[in-house]
N, C-alpha and C positions, 0 to 999 in steps of 0.2 A: 162638378161644380156645390154639390150637399158640402162635400167635407171641406172645398174653402169657405160657407158661408158660417158651419159651426167653427172654423178657425176665428173667423172674421168677431165671432160674436164671444169667444172666452177671449181675444184680446181687450173688448168695449166693457165689459165685464171686471176683465184686473182694474182695467187704470178707473172706475168705479172706483172700485172700496181704495185704491190708494187715495189720500186726505193732502189737503197739503198748509204744515202745520204752520202759523203764523205765533212767532215771537217778539213779545214787546222786551227789550232787554233791560230798558229802566226799572219794570215790575219786576221782573223775575217771573212772567207768568206766561205762558199759552197757550191760542187752543189750534180748531184745529176748524175747517170750513165747515163742517157741520153744528159750527157751537157748542161743541163742546171742552171740555175745560182740558189743557193737556197736564201732563206732569211737568212741575217748576222747576227752574234751570236753577240752579247751584252758582250762587255769588261768593264774593272774595269777604261780605260782614257775615254767607254764612259759617265761612270755612273759619273766622278767626272767632266764631262765638262759639263753634265746639271746641276748638284746639281748648278755649277757654276752660268752656265744661270734664273735658278733657284731665288737664292741670289738676285741677278740685279737685276732682275723683283718686288722683294717684297721692295726692296731698292724704287723704284722710287714710285715718288708720286700720291698718287689714283683722275684720274680726278673727278672733282667737280659730284656730281649726283645731276638728273639732281630731283625738289621739285614738287614730283607727287601731291602734296595739292590743287597745281595751279590746275587739273584734276577732282578734286574733284565735286560730284554734289555742287550746291548752299545750298541746304538746311544742307547738311553735314558740307559744310564748317560753317555756322553762327551758327550752334552749337556749331563749335572746339573755333567759337570766343566768343559764350555769357557761356563756361564753360571756356575760357579767363578772362573772363571781372571776373565772379563769385572769383576767385582764389586772383585773383589781389586785390579786395575787401575784402577777408579776413581776416585782418591783422585791419580792418580799422571797422568789426564790431565785431571783437571779445571782449573779456571781457581787460581789462585795471587791475584790480586788482583781485585779489583771493577773492572766488565765499561764503567761507567759513576761519573763522577763529577759531572758537573752543573757543569759552572763557567760563568757565564755571561760571555760575551764581547760586550759592548758597540761599537756607535758613538761614533762622537767627540761627539755630540749625546745620550748615554746612553741610541739606542737597543737595545735586545735586537736580538742577530744569529739566536745560534744558541747549543744548549749544547757545550761542548767537555769536552776531559779532561785532567788535571789536568796533565800532560805537555804537553798544546799548551799551553794559560797557559803555562806556565815559561819555553817553547823564544821564544814573543811577548816576554813582560818582557827576558827577556837579552840578545836581541836590538833591545832599545829600543823594540818596535815597538806595544807597551804598558804599563801599569799597573796595576798593584791597586787594587781599590777599598777601601776601606775595612775588609770585613771580610778585608779579606788573602787573595780568595777568588776571585772575580767579577775581567775586567779592562775593559779600556776601551781599545779602539786609539785609538791617535794619530795615524791617518790614515783618510784616508777610503776604504771599500772601492770596487773598482773594481767590480762587483758585484755585487748579491745575491739571496741564494738563490729562486727563483719559489715558493716552498713555501705554498700556497693552504691546505692542511690543517693548517698549524702544526705538523709532525712536529717537525725543526730544533731548536726555541723547546721544547717539552715534557719535561716533568720526565721520565727514563726511571729506572725503580727496576729493583734487582738480584737480579732470580727472573726463575725458567718461564717463559716466555712463553706455556707451554700450563697446564700444573698450580697454577704459585703459587707450586713449593717455592723454598728457598730456600739449598739446598745441593750442593753438586756440578754447577759449573756448564759449559757448554761453549757455545763458538760456533758456530752454525748458520747456512749458508749455506744459503738461500732458494732459491736460484741455486746448483744447486752447484759447487761449486769448477772440478770438470776445465773446466767452460762458462766460466765468468766468469773467469778465469787468463786466456779467448783473447781477451775481450772489449777491446777499442780500447780508450785509458787515456780517453776524458770518458764508459763506461759504468764506468768503477770509483775516479776518481777523485771524492775527498768525497764521498761516497757512503755510508751506513754503515744505510739503509732496510736490506735485505735480508739486512743481515745481524743477529742476533736471538738470546738466552741461551736455555739450554734445560738441563734435569737430562738426567741420565745417559740418565734411563730413557726420556723422549721425545726426546732427540737421539737414540737408536737407533731406534725407531719410524719415527722419520721420514725415519730415512736410511734405513731398509730399503725403504721405500715410494716413497721420489725413485731408489734404487739402480734398481726397477722398473723406470719410468718414463723412466728414461735406455737400460734397454734395449731398451726398445718402440722410443726412436724413433731407436737408434743400427740396430737391423735395417733400418727402412726404407730404409737409404741400402748393404747389401749391405758390408758392411768386408770388408775380406779381413785373412786370418792373417795373425797376428804373424810366425809360423814355419810351417816345411814339416816332414815328417816324413822321415828317411832309415829308407828301410825298413829295410834290410839292416845299418845301425851299432842300428837296433833290436831287432832279431835278436838281434845276439852280443849287445847288452848282456841283453839277459831269455833269455838261455840262460847268463851268469853268474851273475845272481840265481837262477837256479832250482842249479846248482848250490855255491850259496854259502850257501844256506839253508835247501831241501830236497831235497841230494843221497840223503839217506837214508830219504827217500818216491819217489821216482820206480823206475824200472823200469830195466831195467839196460842196455835200449838204447834209452831215451829215454838216458839219463846218457852215453851215448857219441855221440852226435847234438850233444848238446850240447858236450861237450866238442871235435868237430870242427869243430865253429862257432866255439866260441873261438877252440881253433890255427889257423884258418884267418884271422879277422882278423889274431893276432902275424904267421905267417906273410909275410900283405899286407904292415902294417907292417915289415920287414925285421927278427921278432923272433922267428925259430921255435923253435917247442917243441917237444921232442924226442918222439918218439910214447912210449920206454920213461918217460919223466920227467912225472913230476904233476903236472896244473895246481897250481900253489902261488896262496897267499890274496890275496898281494899281487898276481899276476897277473887270479887275478877281480874283487878288485875293480877293475884298474885299466880292465876291459874295465866293470866296472860304472857310473863315473866320464863313458863315452864320453859326450860331448852330440852327440845324433844329431837337436835338432833346426837346422834353416836357414833363418837370420833374411830373411823377405821384404822386397826393394829397393821393393816396392812399397807395402807396409805403407802406413797411414793411419789414426791413432787414431780410436774411436769419434763424440769431444765434436771431434777436429776437423772430422771428415766433419759434424758436425751446426753447428758455428760457420760454417763456411764457406761452407754454404748458405745464411745470412741475413746475412750481414756486410753486405752490400752497402746492406743496404734496411733505411734507420734506424726504422719502423713496424715493419719485420718484425721488428727486433730486442726494438721495442719492446710485440709482442706474442708474442713470449716470452717475456721479462722479466714479463707479469704472468700468462701463464699457470700460470707457475711459482710468484708469489705465490697464484693462488686453488689451485692442488694441492697449498699449504701452510696455508691453511687450511680446505680440505675433508680433512684428513688429521686432523689435531690440534683441528680448534676451539676455536684459543685463547679464554683469559678474558681474559690479563694485556696485551693488547699495546698498547705506549705509545703516549698521544695520537697522532691524525695520523696513526697510520697508515691508508695507502689503498691496495691493489690501485692504483688511478691513478697511485699518487704520481708524479712525476717521474721518469723512468728512466734522464736523461744531466742531468752538471752543467752549471749555465750558465755 
């Protein structure tokens, strides 16, 4: 009985807390049984007023937003400026003419030998070694060539598009040396003459990305040979230069005892050079600038550049040279995953001219 009475009491209290709301739709006001005002209901007039207010706000001119780039860290702003300068220089560094003219060179029997440039075709004709065909583009040799290219993949005869071999971009092309030029220029002539297989077209962005990865690989390769430093430092002259820089740029921030130390260092240098400065005289800006311009580096006569060390290590073995070139071709493929390489391009393409 006690539990039943408790339950009935709870039900009555709950019913009391519920208040019936009475609303007047004409005025948009509501009230409760106990006389308290309830929240007003929304009418069509209110909706139209709100929409008009939002429309007026939208039509107003937005206030200028703050340039948050000014609050970025200095190193990020510096990188942004470098990227901006790089983009501005792209049109200046890009090729001004097409790399491939796709002129077909034929032997005396009419068999295609290779694709050449318009400049080379003109050279053959002007020398009386070839004649233009009916289309005034292709040329036919007047003599039988001594040797023919051993191009089993057909790269030399394939039509090459003037697009980025990586992404297919059609603007701002640059030549890219798959075997980095610092190595390639040191190769014997038989590895460079009449071989364009490892020179491809890239757009500016792909060129930057691949060149960065190639430089990292070059650094790793050259570090294996422990190259000596190109310059050695004369520490005495370096101290003189540092003291002169401190006096020139930060004199007002340096304690008096440090100023005296830097001045004595610079004065001792000039006295050693036969140009003593009196103690009563203050070091002039010209004298400080002369001390700043000191060349404190001493060139190492035993210095050998990293590319020379690498090429000299592989120069006397043709198979090692060939594998070196093929490794760079694989690195190029793994870095960019090019989708537009000319037909016949292959990692196993011959590395020497026949």
